[in-house]
N, C-alpha and C positions, 0 to 999 in steps of 0.2 A: 363401478365407477373408478376412474383411474386417480392416482395420488394426486395428479396434478388438479384435480377438481377440488381438493381440499381447501384451496385458496381460490377466490374467484376474481375477475376482472374488477369487480367492484372494491378490490384491495388496492387499486391503482395509488401510486405515490402522488403526492402534493404536486401541483404544477410546476414546481420548481425541479421535479426529478422525472426520471422516465415511467411511461407506463410499463407495468412488469409484462413480461412473457414467460409463461410458466412451461417448464420442460421436466419429463420424466426421466431419471437415469436409465431405466430399464429399457426405454424407447430410444434413447440417444445411442446406447451402446451397440445398436443394430446398424447404424449408420457409418459410412467412412470417417475416417479420423479427421478430415478436413472440414467435413459438415459438422461433427461433434465440437470442434473448437471454434468454429465460426458461429455457431448458434449459442454455445456455452459462454464463451467469452465476449459477451454482450452486456453492455451496463445495464439492460432492462432484463437481466435473465434471473429467474428463481428456478433452481433445480431441485426437484424431490427425490430424496434418496432413500435407500433403507441400507443401513450399514450398522454392523455390531458395534463399531466407535461410537455412533450417534446413540445407540441404544444404552451403552454404557455410560455415557455422559449424562443421559436421562436418569438413569438409575442410581448415579452418584449422588443426586442432589438429596435422595432419602437413606443412602447408606454411605455414611463418611468413610468407612473403611476401604472403598474403591476409590478414593480421591488420591490417587499416586501423582507423584511429580516427575516430570522428565524433561529433559533439555531439547528445546526445539530450535536452537540456533545459537551460533558462536561468532562473535566479531571482535574487533580490536579493543572495544572496552570491557568485554566480559561475555558472559553467557545469559541467555533468555531461557526460562522454563514456564511450563504450563502446569497447571494443576486441573485433573480431569474433574469435569462439572462446574468449573469456574469460568467466568467470561472475561477473566483479565490474565495477563502474564506478568511476570517480573523478570526484571534485568539485574543480574549480580555483579556489582563493578569488580574487575580483576584486580588484584593487589598491584599497587605501583601506579595505577591508572589516575588516582585521585590527585597525583602531582601534575598532571598535564592540563594544559589550558581547555582542552576538550575532554574534561572529566565528567563523569556522569551527573553531578549537580548541576555544571554548565549545560548539559544536554537537557536536563530537565527544565530549566528556566527558559531555554528556547522553545521547547516542546510546547510548554505552557502557553506562552505568548502565541505562537501559532495556532494552537489549539482554540484559545480564546477568539482569535481573528476570525477563524472559519466558523466559530459557532455565531458569531455576530453577523458576518456578512455572507454566508453560504446562501441564504435565503435571496437576499436582496440581490446578489449576482447571477443567481442561478446557478450555482457552481455543484456539481454533482461528487466533486473530489471529497474524500473524508479523511480526517486526521484522527487516529485513535485517542480517546480521552486519556488524560493522566489522572490517578487516583492520588497517590502521594509518594513522596521520596522518604524513604526510612534510612535512618542513621546506620552506620556500621557499627554502633554501640552493640556489644554482646549481651546487654541487658534488656534490649529491646524484646517485647513479647513476641514479635515476629519470628526472631530466632528461635524463641522457645518451641513455637508451634512448627516451624518449617524446616529448621537446620537438619534435624534428624531424618528428614524424607528427602533431601537433595542427594542426588548421586554423589558417592563418596569423593570422586575425583574433583568436584565443584564446591566441596565443603570448606570455603573460606569466607571470612567476613569481610564484607564490602559494603558501599552504600547500595541501596536497592530502589528501583523505581517500579511502582506498580501501575500498568496501564492496560487500556482495553485490548483484548486480543482480536487480531484479525484471523478468522478461521482459513484453513487451507482450501484449495481448489478441491473439489469432490474426486472420488476415485475415477468415475468415469472420464473425467477431465485429465487426470493424471496418467490414464492409460492411453488416451488419445495422444498426449505428449509422447510418450515413450514410443508408441507405434509410428508416429510421423517422423520423428527425429533419430530413432534409434532403430526401428524396424525394417528400413528399406536397405535395399542393396547389401543384404546379407550381413549387416553390421552385428546384430544380436538375434539369436533364435528365439522362438516362443517361450523356452525354458527360461532363457536368461531374461527376457522382458518381464515374465512372472516374477522372478527373483529380485529384479529392480523395482516392480510395483510394490511387493511385500516388505520391501527393505523399510524398516519403522522411519529410518531418517527421511526417507522420500515422501512419507505422508505429511508432512509439514511443508507443502509446496506453495508458493507463492511465486507470479510470474511478474518479471520487470518488462515495463513497455518501452522498448529503445526506440523512440519515434525518430531519433537523430542518427542511427546508424542502419544503413541497409542489410548488412549481414555480419556476422562475426562467429568466434568460437562458442561452442556449447560444451559442457563437462562431459568428458569421455571416461576418464579412468580417477575415480569411479564414476559410474552414472549417477547424476545427483539432480533431483528436480527443487532443491532448496534455491530460492531467488533465481528461478530459471529464466534465462534471457530471451525474450521474444523481439527478434529484429524485425525491422520493417518490412522486408521482403517476405519474411513468413507471415507476418499480419496480413498482409495483402492477400497472400494465397489463401488465407482462411476466410477472406471476405469480411473481415473484421472493418468497423468503421473508424478508420484511424484518424479522418478529419475530425470527427466527435472527440475523440481522444484528445486530440492536439489541442483543439478548442477549450476542453477542460483543464489541461495542463496549463495552458495561458492563463485562465483564469486563476489558477492557483498560485503561480508565480506572482499575479499581480496582488492577491490577497497576503502573501508573505511580504512583499516589498512595501505595499503602501498602508496595509492594516496592521500587520504585525510588526513592521519595520525591522525585518529580518533580512539578511542577504541571500539567503537560500543556498549556500555554500553545499554542496555534496548531498543533497538531498535525493530521496528516491521516490518513484512511482511504481507500485506495484498493483497487480491485479490479484484480489483475495475474495473471500467471502465473508457474510454475517448472517445471524439468523434472521429469517424472513418472518415478520409479525404483520398481522392486519393492524391498519391505523386505529389508533385508540387501544389497543390490546395490550398495552405494556404490563398490565396487572395479570394477564394469562401466563400460565406456564411457558418457559422458553422451548421451542421446538427446534432441535438440532437437526430434524429430518427436511426442513426447508431452507435451502441456503441461496442468500441472494449475492449475485456478483456484483463488486464494487471496484474503483479505483481509488487507491490509499495512498496517501503521502506520509512518509516516515523518515527517520534517521536524521535527527538535527544537531549532532554532536560537533560538526565542524561549522555550524552557523555562527554569526555574529550579529548583534544589534547594530542598527544603524540610526545614527541622530539624523532625522529628517528636518531639524531647525538649521542644518547647514545649508551652504549655497547649492543650488541645483547641480551644477557641474561635479561637486563632491560626492553628493547623494547617487547621481546618476552611474559614477564611475563604481561606487561600492556595489551598485547591483549588477552593472553589466560586466564587471570584472570576473564575478563569480559565475556568470551565465556562460561563459565561454571556458572555463576551466574545470577540471576534475570530472566527475560524472554528469555534471549538469548537460553537457553537449550530447549526451548520450539520450536524454529525455527530451530535449528542445528540438524541434525539427530544424533541418540544415536549409536555410532560406536560399542558398543558391542550388542545392542539388534538388531539393523537393519544394519549389516555390508555393504550390497549391497548399501544401501541408503546412507550411510556415504561415501562409495567410491564414489558415483557421487557427493557429496559436496566437497569431497577431490580433486577430479579431477577438478572441476570448480575453487576451491581455488588455486590449484597449478598452473594451467594454467595462471589464470588471474594476480595472484602474480608474476609468472616468467616473463610475459610480461611487467609489470609495473615495477619490479627491473630492468630489462634489459634496459627499456627506461629510467629510473632515474640513471642509472649508479651506482646501489646500490647492484649488485651481489656480489661484493667483501666484502661486508659488512654483508649479510643476504642470508640465505638459507631456501628457502621456506619449503623443503622436511624435514630439521631438525626443522623447526617451528612446522609442523603438527605432527611430531613424539613427540616432547615435549608437543604439545596439548594432544594427546592421553594418555601419561603417567599421565599427571596432572590431566585429566579429570577423571581418574579411582577413585579418592576419592570423587568425586561429582555426578556420573551417578548412 
């Protein structure tokens, strides 16, 4: 019996989510890279893997000595770390960042607001986008027990006291997907030979691979020197070549923006949408041991450091400006489909936004104050000067 049969079709997600499609990594790797990526990077995919890393995670739960800490990401605010065997990561703020408006404490507040809104409205809006849960904000105080337990284990270059946020971890894309990305983007036209591709695949930094879904940009640069799979950019032309369901992705992104705007009351400035994975579990099996060998692909929303709260008790024109102003600036235009260049894709985004926004306004009794269709029309006119 294949590994994929360990989970059955009766494990389908609730009606608000996709019916799962089960894939086996050993079978996938026999396919051309385009087919691997097309099948794997689907919101209903569960990939059954067999990896030494997954086994190490399982073993670390009963052997604390295996729970090492490593850096899995570095940004403007600080570094992000994982501890083997744990389902959370922690972001340690770098010195000096606490004096900025976009400090880690501010990001934590915005993240909590968005996470709470998604927990409340994801079901009623049938939104599949996930927001990593926040667990706690830990003070930079050296006397906090967290520092006693963790500080000696952090890589020495990062051993600086700062505020820390613990949050749910987004697991990386499986090895079979990472190899397909390397083969597709770097293996053609003699860019890298097989030895160089293997070296890039085994680079520890490239194991922490999430993929940004750039629905608003047809093509663009990819990391070359060095080859990096962290926050890997998937542009629209590439996603279409993989036969990915980009209209479904656009629809879900539209719903996510509506939840941020009308439920969380956050302007969505500089947020990101990435493809990553989580542990696949049977419904109702929360008490069973976590199984890192079955990974479910999902679309995740993250990075709320630049977001600001919007007071929706203000006049509609003021609120509309706060929302549409951020939708056309920064990285938002990379994730929102271009309504002039890809009208059908923007229509999918618009449909998701309108549907979710209408549900939220009705539930919050705000339909007399705001009109979703009016807002979308204003956005289209406003965006003309930026697209």
